[in-house]
N, CA, C and O atoms as a Tripos MOL2 file, in Angstrom:
@<TRIPOS>MOLECULE
protein
  296   295    74     0     0
PROTEIN
NO_CHARGES

@<TRIPOS>ATOM
      1 N           9.3830   37.9750   -6.6680 N.3       1 UNK1
      2 CA         10.0600   38.8950   -5.7730 C.3       1 UNK1
      3 C           9.4160   40.2650   -5.9180 C.2       1 UNK1
      4 O           9.2360   40.7670   -7.0270 O.2       1 UNK1
      5 N           9.0760   40.8570   -4.7940 N.am      2 UNK2
      6 CA          8.4940   42.1910   -4.8070 C.3       2 UNK2
      7 C           9.3440   43.1240   -3.9490 C.2       2 UNK2
      8 O           9.8550   42.7460   -2.8950 O.2       2 UNK2
      9 N           9.4730   44.3370   -4.4310 N.am      3 UNK3
     10 CA         10.2300   45.3620   -3.7070 C.3       3 UNK3
     11 C           9.3510   46.5900   -3.5620 C.2       3 UNK3
     12 O           8.6420   46.9720   -4.4930 O.2       3 UNK3
     13 N           9.4030   47.2080   -2.3880 N.am      4 UNK4
     14 CA          8.6860   48.4510   -2.1570 C.3       4 UNK4
     15 C           9.6760   49.4980   -1.6770 C.2       4 UNK4
     16 O          10.7340   49.1680   -1.1420 O.2       4 UNK4
     17 N           9.3300   50.7420   -1.8700 N.am      5 UNK5
     18 CA         10.1450   51.8490   -1.3840 C.3       5 UNK5
     19 C           9.3470   52.5770   -0.3140 C.2       5 UNK5
     20 O           8.2040   52.9790   -0.5350 O.2       5 UNK5
     21 N           9.9630   52.7380    0.8420 N.am      6 UNK6
     22 CA          9.3130   53.3690    1.9810 C.3       6 UNK6
     23 C          10.0000   54.6770    2.3220 C.2       6 UNK6
     24 O          11.2280   54.7600    2.3120 O.2       6 UNK6
     25 N           9.2250   55.6810    2.6180 N.am      7 UNK7
     26 CA          9.7680   56.9010    3.2140 C.3       7 UNK7
     27 C           9.5360   56.7610    4.7120 C.2       7 UNK7
     28 O           8.3940   56.7000    5.1680 O.2       7 UNK7
     29 N          10.6070   56.7120    5.4630 N.am      8 UNK8
     30 CA         10.5540   56.4510    6.9010 C.3       8 UNK8
     31 C          10.8040   57.7550    7.6480 C.2       8 UNK8
     32 O          11.8040   58.4330    7.4100 O.2       8 UNK8
     33 N           9.8930   58.1030    8.5500 N.am      9 UNK9
     34 CA         10.1070   59.2440    9.4390 C.3       9 UNK9
     35 C          10.5300   58.6820   10.7840 C.2       9 UNK9
     36 O           9.8100   57.8970   11.4000 O.2       9 UNK9
     37 N          11.7040   59.0920   11.2280 N.am     10 UNK10
     38 CA         12.2500   58.6020   12.4860 C.3      10 UNK10
     39 C          11.7380   59.4440   13.6540 C.2      10 UNK10
     40 O          11.2230   60.5420   13.4470 O.2      10 UNK10
     41 N          11.8760   58.9410   14.8670 N.am     11 UNK11
     42 CA         11.3810   59.6830   16.0260 C.3      11 UNK11
     43 C          12.1860   60.9630   16.2660 C.2      11 UNK11
     44 O          11.7420   61.8440   17.0020 O.2      11 UNK11
     45 N          13.3560   61.0680   15.6560 N.am     12 UNK12
     46 CA         14.1570   62.2890   15.7690 C.3      12 UNK12
     47 C          13.6480   63.4000   14.8590 C.2      12 UNK12
     48 O          14.0710   64.5500   14.9780 O.2      12 UNK12
     49 N          12.7340   63.0520   13.9450 N.am     13 UNK13
     50 CA         12.2090   64.0170   12.9800 C.3      13 UNK13
     51 C          12.8470   63.8980   11.6140 C.2      13 UNK13
     52 O          12.3280   64.4470   10.6420 O.2      13 UNK13
     53 N          13.9580   63.1950   11.5200 N.am     14 UNK14
     54 CA         14.6150   62.9690   10.2280 C.3      14 UNK14
     55 C          13.8140   61.9630    9.4140 C.2      14 UNK14
     56 O          13.0330   61.1840    9.9600 O.2      14 UNK14
     57 N          14.0160   61.9900    8.1110 N.am     15 UNK15
     58 CA         13.3780   60.9890    7.2660 C.3      15 UNK15
     59 C          14.3880   60.4470    6.2710 C.2      15 UNK15
     60 O          15.3580   61.1200    5.9210 O.2      15 UNK15
     61 N          14.1460   59.2130    5.8180 N.am     16 UNK16
     62 CA         15.0030   58.6130    4.8120 C.3      16 UNK16
     63 C          14.1710   57.6780    3.9580 C.2      16 UNK16
     64 O          13.1450   57.1610    4.3990 O.2      16 UNK16
     65 N          14.6170   57.4680    2.7440 N.am     17 UNK17
     66 CA         13.9510   56.5820    1.7990 C.3      17 UNK17
     67 C          14.7340   55.2850    1.7230 C.2      17 UNK17
     68 O          15.9490   55.2910    1.5240 O.2      17 UNK17
     69 N          14.0290   54.1680    1.8820 N.am     18 UNK18
     70 CA         14.6770   52.8680    1.8810 C.3      18 UNK18
     71 C          13.8950   51.9130    0.9920 C.2      18 UNK18
     72 O          12.7000   52.0990    0.7650 O.2      18 UNK18
     73 N          14.5760   50.8940    0.4950 N.am     19 UNK19
     74 CA         13.9450   49.8480   -0.3060 C.3      19 UNK19
     75 C          13.9040   48.5710    0.5240 C.2      19 UNK19
     76 O          14.8900   48.1970    1.1590 O.2      19 UNK19
     77 N          12.7440   47.9040    0.5110 N.am     20 UNK20
     78 CA         12.5480   46.6540    1.2350 C.3      20 UNK20
     79 C          12.0170   45.6250    0.2560 C.2      20 UNK20
     80 O          11.0950   45.9040   -0.5110 O.2      20 UNK20
     81 N          12.6030   44.4270    0.2840 N.am     21 UNK21
     82 CA         12.1540   43.3940   -0.6390 C.3      21 UNK21
     83 C          12.0460   42.0540    0.0630 C.2      21 UNK21
     84 O          12.7340   41.7790    1.0460 O.2      21 UNK21
     85 N          11.1620   41.2340   -0.4720 N.am     22 UNK22
     86 CA         11.0180   39.8490   -0.0300 C.3      22 UNK22
     87 C          11.0490   38.9800   -1.2820 C.2      22 UNK22
     88 O          10.2670   39.1860   -2.2090 O.2      22 UNK22
     89 N          11.9410   38.0260   -1.3010 N.am     23 UNK23
     90 CA         12.1140   37.2060   -2.4930 C.3      23 UNK23
     91 C          10.9920   36.1980   -2.6880 C.2      23 UNK23
     92 O          10.7240   35.7980   -3.8200 O.2      23 UNK23
     93 N          10.3320   35.7800   -1.6240 N.am     24 UNK24
     94 CA          9.3020   34.7510   -1.7500 C.3      24 UNK24
     95 C           7.8760   35.3010   -1.8020 C.2      24 UNK24
     96 O           6.9210   34.5250   -1.7880 O.2      24 UNK24
     97 N           7.7170   36.6240   -1.8620 N.am     25 UNK25
     98 CA          6.3900   37.2330   -1.9120 C.3      25 UNK25
     99 C           6.2610   38.0470   -3.2020 C.2      25 UNK25
    100 O           6.9770   39.0330   -3.3730 O.2      25 UNK25
    101 N           5.3580   37.6520   -4.1170 N.am     26 UNK26
    102 CA          5.2560   38.3580   -5.3980 C.3      26 UNK26
    103 C           4.4140   39.6390   -5.3430 C.2      26 UNK26
    104 O           4.5140   40.4730   -6.2430 O.2      26 UNK26
    105 N           3.5990   39.8070   -4.3200 N.am     27 UNK27
    106 CA          2.6730   40.9310   -4.2500 C.3      27 UNK27
    107 C           3.2410   42.0640   -3.3910 C.2      27 UNK27
    108 O           3.6100   41.8450   -2.2370 O.2      27 UNK27
    109 N           3.3090   43.2600   -3.9480 N.am     28 UNK28
    110 CA          3.8510   44.4090   -3.2170 C.3      28 UNK28
    111 C           2.9890   44.7650   -2.0070 C.2      28 UNK28
    112 O           3.5160   45.2430   -1.0030 O.2      28 UNK28
    113 N           1.6900   44.5440   -2.0800 N.am     29 UNK29
    114 CA          0.8140   44.8160   -0.9420 C.3      29 UNK29
    115 C           1.1290   43.9350    0.2550 C.2      29 UNK29
    116 O           1.1010   44.3900    1.3980 O.2      29 UNK29
    117 N           1.4270   42.6760   -0.0150 N.am     30 UNK30
    118 CA          1.7970   41.7530    1.0660 C.3      30 UNK30
    119 C           3.1510   42.1230    1.6610 C.2      30 UNK30
    120 O           3.3540   42.0050    2.8690 O.2      30 UNK30
    121 N           4.0730   42.5680    0.8200 N.am     31 UNK31
    122 CA          5.3830   42.9890    1.3100 C.3      31 UNK31
    123 C           5.2270   44.1900    2.2450 C.2      31 UNK31
    124 O           5.8550   44.2450    3.3020 O.2      31 UNK31
    125 N           4.3930   45.1430    1.8540 N.am     32 UNK32
    126 CA          4.1480   46.3120    2.7030 C.3      32 UNK32
    127 C           3.5260   45.8880    4.0290 C.2      32 UNK32
    128 O           3.8990   46.3980    5.0860 O.2      32 UNK32
    129 N           2.5820   44.9580    3.9730 N.am     33 UNK33
    130 CA          1.9370   44.4770    5.1970 C.3      33 UNK33
    131 C           2.9490   43.8090    6.1230 C.2      33 UNK33
    132 O           2.9070   44.0240    7.3340 O.2      33 UNK33
    133 N           3.8570   43.0050    5.5750 N.am     34 UNK34
    134 CA          4.8800   42.3380    6.3810 C.3      34 UNK34
    135 C           5.8240   43.3500    7.0270 C.2      34 UNK34
    136 O           6.1920   43.2010    8.1930 O.2      34 UNK34
    137 N           6.2130   44.3730    6.2780 N.am     35 UNK35
    138 CA          7.1120   45.3980    6.8270 C.3      35 UNK35
    139 C           6.4380   46.1560    7.9640 C.2      35 UNK35
    140 O           7.0510   46.3830    9.0070 O.2      35 UNK35
    141 N           5.1870   46.5450    7.7720 N.am     36 UNK36
    142 CA          4.4590   47.2890    8.8080 C.3      36 UNK36
    143 C           4.2500   46.4270   10.0400 C.2      36 UNK36
    144 O           4.4010   46.9050   11.1640 O.2      36 UNK36
    145 N           3.9030   45.1630    9.8410 N.am     37 UNK37
    146 CA          3.7020   44.2560   10.9690 C.3      37 UNK37
    147 C           4.9880   44.0700   11.7600 C.2      37 UNK37
    148 O           4.9650   44.0640   12.9910 O.2      37 UNK37
    149 N           6.1070   43.9200   11.0650 N.am     38 UNK38
    150 CA          7.3900   43.7410   11.7480 C.3      38 UNK38
    151 C           7.7770   44.9830   12.5360 C.2      38 UNK38
    152 O           8.2650   44.8740   13.6610 O.2      38 UNK38
    153 N           7.5670   46.1600   11.9620 N.am     39 UNK39
    154 CA          7.9720   47.3960   12.6320 C.3      39 UNK39
    155 C           6.9960   47.8380   13.7200 C.2      39 UNK39
    156 O           7.3370   48.6900   14.5400 O.2      39 UNK39
    157 N           5.7930   47.2770   13.7390 N.am     40 UNK40
    158 CA          4.8160   47.6430   14.7670 C.3      40 UNK40
    159 C           5.2460   47.1630   16.1470 C.2      40 UNK40
    160 O           4.8470   47.7420   17.1580 O.2      40 UNK40
    161 N           6.0400   46.1310   16.1950 N.am     41 UNK41
    162 CA          6.5470   45.6070   17.4560 C.3      41 UNK41
    163 C           7.7820   46.4060   17.8630 C.2      41 UNK41
    164 O           8.6160   46.7320   17.0180 O.2      41 UNK41
    165 N           7.9050   46.7230   19.1540 N.am     42 UNK42
    166 CA          9.0610   47.4930   19.6180 C.3      42 UNK42
    167 C          10.3850   46.7840   19.3630 C.2      42 UNK42
    168 O          11.4130   47.4370   19.1780 O.2      42 UNK42
    169 N          10.3690   45.4630   19.3500 N.am     43 UNK43
    170 CA         11.6030   44.7210   19.0920 C.3      43 UNK43
    171 C          11.7110   44.2960   17.6310 C.2      43 UNK43
    172 O          12.6030   43.5270   17.2740 O.2      43 UNK43
    173 N          10.8050   44.7920   16.7790 N.am     44 UNK44
    174 CA         10.8110   44.4270   15.3710 C.3      44 UNK44
    175 C          11.9370   45.0990   14.6050 C.2      44 UNK44
    176 O          12.3220   46.2280   14.9080 O.2      44 UNK44
    177 N          12.4560   44.3990   13.6170 N.am     45 UNK45
    178 CA         13.5320   44.9210   12.7840 C.3      45 UNK45
    179 C          13.3750   44.3610   11.3710 C.2      45 UNK45
    180 O          13.0020   43.2010   11.1970 O.2      45 UNK45
    181 N          13.6580   45.1850   10.3690 N.am     46 UNK46
    182 CA         13.6900   44.7170    8.9950 C.3      46 UNK46
    183 C          15.0080   45.1470    8.3650 C.2      46 UNK46
    184 O          15.6210   46.1310    8.7800 O.2      46 UNK46
    185 N          15.4250   44.4020    7.3710 N.am     47 UNK47
    186 CA         16.6610   44.7070    6.6470 C.3      47 UNK47
    187 C          16.2790   45.4320    5.3630 C.2      47 UNK47
    188 O          15.5250   44.8990    4.5480 O.2      47 UNK47
    189 N          16.7970   46.6440    5.1800 N.am     48 UNK48
    190 CA         16.4580   47.4800    4.0340 C.3      48 UNK48
    191 C          17.7280   47.9760    3.3510 C.2      48 UNK48
    192 O          18.8290   47.8540    3.8880 O.2      48 UNK48
    193 N          17.5520   48.5350    2.1590 N.am     49 UNK49
    194 CA         18.6630   49.1670    1.4480 C.3      49 UNK49
    195 C          18.4450   50.6660    1.4020 C.2      49 UNK49
    196 O          17.3400   51.1360    1.1340 O.2      49 UNK49
    197 N          19.4960   51.4060    1.6640 N.am     50 UNK50
    198 CA         19.4940   52.8610    1.5370 C.3      50 UNK50
    199 C          20.6610   53.1970    0.6110 C.2      50 UNK50
    200 O          21.8120   53.2640    1.0430 O.2      50 UNK50
    201 N          20.3450   53.4090   -0.6730 N.am     51 UNK51
    202 CA         21.4140   53.5780   -1.6610 C.3      51 UNK51
    203 C          22.1240   52.2520   -1.8410 C.2      51 UNK51
    204 O          21.4840   51.2430   -2.1380 O.2      51 UNK51
    205 N          23.4360   52.2370   -1.6650 N.am     52 UNK52
    206 CA         24.2190   51.0040   -1.7850 C.3      52 UNK52
    207 C          24.4420   50.3120   -0.4540 C.2      52 UNK52
    208 O          25.1340   49.2960   -0.3940 O.2      52 UNK52
    209 N          23.8710   50.8450    0.6100 N.am     53 UNK53
    210 CA         24.1030   50.2980    1.9420 C.3      53 UNK53
    211 C          22.9300   49.4630    2.4260 C.2      53 UNK53
    212 O          21.7720   49.7600    2.1320 O.2      53 UNK53
    213 N          23.2460   48.4260    3.1630 N.am     54 UNK54
    214 CA         22.2240   47.6080    3.8120 C.3      54 UNK54
    215 C          22.0900   48.1240    5.2400 C.2      54 UNK54
    216 O          23.0860   48.2900    5.9450 O.2      54 UNK54
    217 N          20.8540   48.3740    5.6590 N.am     55 UNK55
    218 CA         20.5840   48.9910    6.9600 C.3      55 UNK55
    219 C          19.5810   48.1290    7.7240 C.2      55 UNK55
    220 O          18.6300   47.6100    7.1390 O.2      55 UNK55
    221 N          19.7940   47.9800    9.0140 N.am     56 UNK56
    222 CA         18.8070   47.3460    9.8900 C.3      56 UNK56
    223 C          17.9290   48.4660   10.4490 C.2      56 UNK56
    224 O          18.4180   49.3580   11.1420 O.2      56 UNK56
    225 N          16.6520   48.4150   10.1490 N.am     57 UNK57
    226 CA         15.7050   49.4350   10.5830 C.3      57 UNK57
    227 C          14.9030   48.8700   11.7540 C.2      57 UNK57
    228 O          14.1580   47.9030   11.5930 O.2      57 UNK57
    229 N          15.0610   49.4750   12.9280 N.am     58 UNK58
    230 CA         14.4050   49.0040   14.1450 C.3      58 UNK58
    231 C          13.0770   49.7210   14.3390 C.2      58 UNK58
    232 O          12.9900   50.9350   14.1540 O.2      58 UNK58
    233 N          12.0550   48.9830   14.7060 N.am     59 UNK59
    234 CA         10.7190   49.5290   14.8890 C.3      59 UNK59
    235 C          10.6430   50.6040   15.9560 C.2      59 UNK59
    236 O           9.8420   51.5300   15.8350 O.2      59 UNK59
    237 N          11.4490   50.5080   16.9890 N.am     60 UNK60
    238 CA         11.3690   51.4860   18.0840 C.3      60 UNK60
    239 C          11.8470   52.8770   17.6670 C.2      60 UNK60
    240 O          11.5840   53.8470   18.3780 O.2      60 UNK60
    241 N          12.5340   52.9980   16.5470 N.am     61 UNK61
    242 CA         13.0130   54.2980   16.0930 C.3      61 UNK61
    243 C          12.1480   54.9340   15.0190 C.2      61 UNK61
    244 O          12.4200   56.0510   14.5790 O.2      61 UNK61
    245 N          11.0950   54.2220   14.5920 N.am     62 UNK62
    246 CA         10.2470   54.6880   13.4940 C.3      62 UNK62
    247 C           9.0070   55.3850   14.0440 C.2      62 UNK62
    248 O           8.2950   54.8360   14.8850 O.2      62 UNK62
    249 N           8.7580   56.5990   13.5600 N.am     63 UNK63
    250 CA          7.5530   57.3330   13.9530 C.3      63 UNK63
    251 C           6.4430   57.1410   12.9320 C.2      63 UNK63
    252 O           5.2730   57.0610   13.3050 O.2      63 UNK63
    253 N           6.7910   57.0630   11.6330 N.am     64 UNK64
    254 CA          5.7790   56.9160   10.5830 C.3      64 UNK64
    255 C           6.4130   56.3140    9.3360 C.2      64 UNK64
    256 O           7.6140   56.4420    9.0990 O.2      64 UNK64
    257 N           5.5660   55.6520    8.5430 N.am     65 UNK65
    258 CA          5.9680   55.1080    7.2500 C.3      65 UNK65
    259 C           5.0580   55.6790    6.1820 C.2      65 UNK65
    260 O           3.8570   55.8470    6.3950 O.2      65 UNK65
    261 N           5.6380   55.9730    5.0360 N.am     66 UNK66
    262 CA          4.8590   56.4510    3.8980 C.3      66 UNK66
    263 C           5.1660   55.5600    2.7100 C.2      66 UNK66
    264 O           6.3250   55.3260    2.3680 O.2      66 UNK66
    265 N           4.1120   55.0730    2.0930 N.am     67 UNK67
    266 CA          4.2580   54.2210    0.9180 C.3      67 UNK67
    267 C           3.4210   54.8240   -0.1890 C.2      67 UNK67
    268 O           2.1910   54.8160   -0.1280 O.2      67 UNK67
    269 N           4.0930   55.3500   -1.2040 N.am     68 UNK68
    270 CA          3.4110   55.9830   -2.3180 C.3      68 UNK68
    271 C           3.3160   55.0110   -3.4850 C.2      68 UNK68
    272 O           4.1260   54.0890   -3.5800 O.2      68 UNK68
    273 N           2.3390   55.1970   -4.3790 N.am     69 UNK69
    274 CA          2.2180   54.2910   -5.5290 C.3      69 UNK69
    275 C           3.4930   54.2170   -6.3750 C.2      69 UNK69
    276 O           3.8540   53.1450   -6.8610 O.2      69 UNK69
    277 N           4.1600   55.3330   -6.5470 N.am     70 UNK70
    278 CA          5.3820   55.3200   -7.3410 C.3      70 UNK70
    279 C           6.6090   55.2110   -6.4750 C.2      70 UNK70
    280 O           7.7200   55.1250   -6.9970 O.2      70 UNK70
    281 N           6.4470   55.2130   -5.1710 N.am     71 UNK71
    282 CA          7.5760   55.0860   -4.2650 C.3      71 UNK71
    283 C           8.2860   56.4080   -4.0210 C.2      71 UNK71
    284 O           8.0390   57.4070   -4.6970 O.2      71 UNK71
    285 N           9.1420   56.3840   -3.0690 N.am     72 UNK72
    286 CA          9.9190   57.5590   -2.7190 C.3      72 UNK72
    287 C          11.1270   57.6540   -3.6420 C.2      72 UNK72
    288 O          11.4030   56.7300   -4.4080 O.2      72 UNK72
    289 N          11.8260   58.7410   -3.5710 N.am     73 UNK73
    290 CA         12.9980   58.9650   -4.4150 C.3      73 UNK73
    291 C          14.2310   58.4690   -3.6680 C.2      73 UNK73
    292 O          14.5160   58.9230   -2.5600 O.2      73 UNK73
    293 N          14.9580   57.5410   -4.2760 N.am     74 UNK74
    294 CA         16.1720   57.0180   -3.6330 C.3      74 UNK74
    295 C          17.3850   57.7780   -4.0870 C.2      74 UNK74
    296 O          18.4980   57.4810   -3.6530 O.2      74 UNK74
@<TRIPOS>BOND
     1     1     2 1
     2     2     3 1
     3     3     4 2
     4     3     5 am
     5     5     6 1
     6     6     7 1
     7     7     8 2
     8     7     9 am
     9     9    10 1
    10    10    11 1
    11    11    12 2
    12    11    13 am
    13    13    14 1
    14    14    15 1
    15    15    16 2
    16    15    17 am
    17    17    18 1
    18    18    19 1
    19    19    20 2
    20    19    21 am
    21    21    22 1
    22    22    23 1
    23    23    24 2
    24    23    25 am
    25    25    26 1
    26    26    27 1
    27    27    28 2
    28    27    29 am
    29    29    30 1
    30    30    31 1
    31    31    32 2
    32    31    33 am
    33    33    34 1
    34    34    35 1
    35    35    36 2
    36    35    37 am
    37    37    38 1
    38    38    39 1
    39    39    40 2
    40    39    41 am
    41    41    42 1
    42    42    43 1
    43    43    44 2
    44    43    45 am
    45    45    46 1
    46    46    47 1
    47    47    48 2
    48    47    49 am
    49    49    50 1
    50    50    51 1
    51    51    52 2
    52    51    53 am
    53    53    54 1
    54    54    55 1
    55    55    56 2
    56    55    57 am
    57    57    58 1
    58    58    59 1
    59    59    60 2
    60    59    61 am
    61    61    62 1
    62    62    63 1
    63    63    64 2
    64    63    65 am
    65    65    66 1
    66    66    67 1
    67    67    68 2
    68    67    69 am
    69    69    70 1
    70    70    71 1
    71    71    72 2
    72    71    73 am
    73    73    74 1
    74    74    75 1
    75    75    76 2
    76    75    77 am
    77    77    78 1
    78    78    79 1
    79    79    80 2
    80    79    81 am
    81    81    82 1
    82    82    83 1
    83    83    84 2
    84    83    85 am
    85    85    86 1
    86    86    87 1
    87    87    88 2
    88    87    89 am
    89    89    90 1
    90    90    91 1
    91    91    92 2
    92    91    93 am
    93    93    94 1
    94    94    95 1
    95    95    96 2
    96    95    97 am
    97    97    98 1
    98    98    99 1
    99    99   100 2
   100    99   101 am
   101   101   102 1
   102   102   103 1
   103   103   104 2
   104   103   105 am
   105   105   106 1
   106   106   107 1
   107   107   108 2
   108   107   109 am
   109   109   110 1
   110   110   111 1
   111   111   112 2
   112   111   113 am
   113   113   114 1
   114   114   115 1
   115   115   116 2
   116   115   117 am
   117   117   118 1
   118   118   119 1
   119   119   120 2
   120   119   121 am
   121   121   122 1
   122   122   123 1
   123   123   124 2
   124   123   125 am
   125   125   126 1
   126   126   127 1
   127   127   128 2
   128   127   129 am
   129   129   130 1
   130   130   131 1
   131   131   132 2
   132   131   133 am
   133   133   134 1
   134   134   135 1
   135   135   136 2
   136   135   137 am
   137   137   138 1
   138   138   139 1
   139   139   140 2
   140   139   141 am
   141   141   142 1
   142   142   143 1
   143   143   144 2
   144   143   145 am
   145   145   146 1
   146   146   147 1
   147   147   148 2
   148   147   149 am
   149   149   150 1
   150   150   151 1
   151   151   152 2
   152   151   153 am
   153   153   154 1
   154   154   155 1
   155   155   156 2
   156   155   157 am
   157   157   158 1
   158   158   159 1
   159   159   160 2
   160   159   161 am
   161   161   162 1
   162   162   163 1
   163   163   164 2
   164   163   165 am
   165   165   166 1
   166   166   167 1
   167   167   168 2
   168   167   169 am
   169   169   170 1
   170   170   171 1
   171   171   172 2
   172   171   173 am
   173   173   174 1
   174   174   175 1
   175   175   176 2
   176   175   177 am
   177   177   178 1
   178   178   179 1
   179   179   180 2
   180   179   181 am
   181   181   182 1
   182   182   183 1
   183   183   184 2
   184   183   185 am
   185   185   186 1
   186   186   187 1
   187   187   188 2
   188   187   189 am
   189   189   190 1
   190   190   191 1
   191   191   192 2
   192   191   193 am
   193   193   194 1
   194   194   195 1
   195   195   196 2
   196   195   197 am
   197   197   198 1
   198   198   199 1
   199   199   200 2
   200   199   201 am
   201   201   202 1
   202   202   203 1
   203   203   204 2
   204   203   205 am
   205   205   206 1
   206   206   207 1
   207   207   208 2
   208   207   209 am
   209   209   210 1
   210   210   211 1
   211   211   212 2
   212   211   213 am
   213   213   214 1
   214   214   215 1
   215   215   216 2
   216   215   217 am
   217   217   218 1
   218   218   219 1
   219   219   220 2
   220   219   221 am
   221   221   222 1
   222   222   223 1
   223   223   224 2
   224   223   225 am
   225   225   226 1
   226   226   227 1
   227   227   228 2
   228   227   229 am
   229   229   230 1
   230   230   231 1
   231   231   232 2
   232   231   233 am
   233   233   234 1
   234   234   235 1
   235   235   236 2
   236   235   237 am
   237   237   238 1
   238   238   239 1
   239   239   240 2
   240   239   241 am
   241   241   242 1
   242   242   243 1
   243   243   244 2
   244   243   245 am
   245   245   246 1
   246   246   247 1
   247   247   248 2
   248   247   249 am
   249   249   250 1
   250   250   251 1
   251   251   252 2
   252   251   253 am
   253   253   254 1
   254   254   255 1
   255   255   256 2
   256   255   257 am
   257   257   258 1
   258   258   259 1
   259   259   260 2
   260   259   261 am
   261   261   262 1
   262   262   263 1
   263   263   264 2
   264   263   265 am
   265   265   266 1
   266   266   267 1
   267   267   268 2
   268   267   269 am
   269   269   270 1
   270   270   271 1
   271   271   272 2
   272   271   273 am
   273   273   274 1
   274   274   275 1
   275   275   276 2
   276   275   277 am
   277   277   278 1
   278   278   279 1
   279   279   280 2
   280   279   281 am
   281   281   282 1
   282   282   283 1
   283   283   284 2
   284   283   285 am
   285   285   286 1
   286   286   287 1
   287   287   288 2
   288   287   289 am
   289   289   290 1
   290   290   291 1
   291   291   292 2
   292   291   293 am
   293   293   294 1
   294   294   295 1
   295   295   296 2
@<TRIPOS>SUBSTRUCTURE
     1 UNK1         2 RESIDUE 1 A UNK
     2 UNK2         6 RESIDUE 1 A UNK
     3 UNK3        10 RESIDUE 1 A UNK
     4 UNK4        14 RESIDUE 1 A UNK
     5 UNK5        18 RESIDUE 1 A UNK
     6 UNK6        22 RESIDUE 1 A UNK
     7 UNK7        26 RESIDUE 1 A UNK
     8 UNK8        30 RESIDUE 1 A UNK
     9 UNK9        34 RESIDUE 1 A UNK
    10 UNK10       38 RESIDUE 1 A UNK
    11 UNK11       42 RESIDUE 1 A UNK
    12 UNK12       46 RESIDUE 1 A UNK
    13 UNK13       50 RESIDUE 1 A UNK
    14 UNK14       54 RESIDUE 1 A UNK
    15 UNK15       58 RESIDUE 1 A UNK
    16 UNK16       62 RESIDUE 1 A UNK
    17 UNK17       66 RESIDUE 1 A UNK
    18 UNK18       70 RESIDUE 1 A UNK
    19 UNK19       74 RESIDUE 1 A UNK
    20 UNK20       78 RESIDUE 1 A UNK
    21 UNK21       82 RESIDUE 1 A UNK
    22 UNK22       86 RESIDUE 1 A UNK
    23 UNK23       90 RESIDUE 1 A UNK
    24 UNK24       94 RESIDUE 1 A UNK
    25 UNK25       98 RESIDUE 1 A UNK
    26 UNK26      102 RESIDUE 1 A UNK
    27 UNK27      106 RESIDUE 1 A UNK
    28 UNK28      110 RESIDUE 1 A UNK
    29 UNK29      114 RESIDUE 1 A UNK
    30 UNK30      118 RESIDUE 1 A UNK
    31 UNK31      122 RESIDUE 1 A UNK
    32 UNK32      126 RESIDUE 1 A UNK
    33 UNK33      130 RESIDUE 1 A UNK
    34 UNK34      134 RESIDUE 1 A UNK
    35 UNK35      138 RESIDUE 1 A UNK
    36 UNK36      142 RESIDUE 1 A UNK
    37 UNK37      146 RESIDUE 1 A UNK
    38 UNK38      150 RESIDUE 1 A UNK
    39 UNK39      154 RESIDUE 1 A UNK
    40 UNK40      158 RESIDUE 1 A UNK
    41 UNK41      162 RESIDUE 1 A UNK
    42 UNK42      166 RESIDUE 1 A UNK
    43 UNK43      170 RESIDUE 1 A UNK
    44 UNK44      174 RESIDUE 1 A UNK
    45 UNK45      178 RESIDUE 1 A UNK
    46 UNK46      182 RESIDUE 1 A UNK
    47 UNK47      186 RESIDUE 1 A UNK
    48 UNK48      190 RESIDUE 1 A UNK
    49 UNK49      194 RESIDUE 1 A UNK
    50 UNK50      198 RESIDUE 1 A UNK
    51 UNK51      202 RESIDUE 1 A UNK
    52 UNK52      206 RESIDUE 1 A UNK
    53 UNK53      210 RESIDUE 1 A UNK
    54 UNK54      214 RESIDUE 1 A UNK
    55 UNK55      218 RESIDUE 1 A UNK
    56 UNK56      222 RESIDUE 1 A UNK
    57 UNK57      226 RESIDUE 1 A UNK
    58 UNK58      230 RESIDUE 1 A UNK
    59 UNK59      234 RESIDUE 1 A UNK
    60 UNK60      238 RESIDUE 1 A UNK
    61 UNK61      242 RESIDUE 1 A UNK
    62 UNK62      246 RESIDUE 1 A UNK
    63 UNK63      250 RESIDUE 1 A UNK
    64 UNK64      254 RESIDUE 1 A UNK
    65 UNK65      258 RESIDUE 1 A UNK
    66 UNK66      262 RESIDUE 1 A UNK
    67 UNK67      266 RESIDUE 1 A UNK
    68 UNK68      270 RESIDUE 1 A UNK
    69 UNK69      274 RESIDUE 1 A UNK
    70 UNK70      278 RESIDUE 1 A UNK
    71 UNK71      282 RESIDUE 1 A UNK
    72 UNK72      286 RESIDUE 1 A UNK
    73 UNK73      290 RESIDUE 1 A UNK
    74 UNK74      294 RESIDUE 1 A UNK
């Protein structure tokens, strides 16, 4: 299981830090690739955590993603 932390910039200009994980993928690089591929489509959506909440993040609302080696601050 690999988890990555993304800093998401929304089209409104706001940003938020979310955690995304895939239980069947051990490599964090592959997890990042899957998240970016899913969000690249206008109808793409991924399920992420923001603190204790589960959030559906839709690709059409995302302006940019940032993935740092140590991750964003949650």
